[in-house]
N, C-alpha and C positions, 0 to 999 in steps of 0.2 A: 370515451372513459364510462361512457351510462352501460355500457356492454359489459365493463370492467365490474362494476358495482352489483351487477345483478347475476353473479354467479354464485352457487350454493356450495361452498367446499371450505375444508378446514384452513387450507391456504391463504385464502381469501381475507377469512377471519381472522387468522393470524397476524397477515399484512395489516388490516385496518387497525388491530388492537395493538400492533408495533407501532404504527406511526402516528396514529392520532394523539397519545397522550404525549410523545415527544412533542409534536408540533405545539399542542396545547401548553406545554410547560415553557416551549420557547416564546411564544406569543406573549403567555401572561407575565412571565418574568421578565421578557424585555421592556412590555410596557410599564411594569412595576420601577425597572432602573430608569426610564425616561423621565418618568413622575418625579422619583427621588431626584433625579439630577436638575430637572427645569424647578421645581416648587424647591430643592433644597431642605426635605423635610428632614432626615437624618435618620428615618424609619431604618429596621433591621430587615433588610431581604433574605429573611430565611430560606434558604432553598426547599426545606422539605415542606411548608406549606405548599409551595407552587407545584413540586412533584404531586401530593394528593390533588390537587386541583387537576393535574394533568390526567390521573388516574381515573378519576371523577368524570372527567370528558366520555370515558368508555361506555358511562350509564346509557346515554341516549344511542348509540348504535347498537348496543345490545338488544335492547326494547325493540328497536326499529326492526332489526331482521329477524328476531324471534317472534314477534308478537305482529307485528304490521305485514311483513312478507313472507312471513313463515317459511324463512331459510334456516333451518337447524344447525347444520353444519356450519356456518359462516357466523351465527349466533354464539355456538360454542366455541369457536376457535377465538373469537373476541374474548369470551369470558376465561378461558383457560390463560392468555396472555396477560389478563387482568389480575388473577389470582397469582401468577407469578409475579406481576410487577408490586402486588400486595405484599406477598412473602418477601420477598427481595428488599422491599423497602422497611418492614419491621424488622427483619434480619440485621440489616445495617444499621438502624438504629437503636 
């Protein structure tokens, strides 16, 4: 796994940029649903908020790969997918 994350390629960045927001959305939305079910708060679980949180999770690997590791291609791949997510989000909203 460590060798996989140390590649400098657009494909590597695109895969990180694709998987991380989906995983972050799933975890945060799932936790919100569990808390809502247990506490019976009745709060509205608007998926748009959790989608934005998922997209924001891409900021950490962008900084990590561009600044710390100096992997330009991987950072650009993550950045490209992040921009695509943002454009699609605002286009649908």
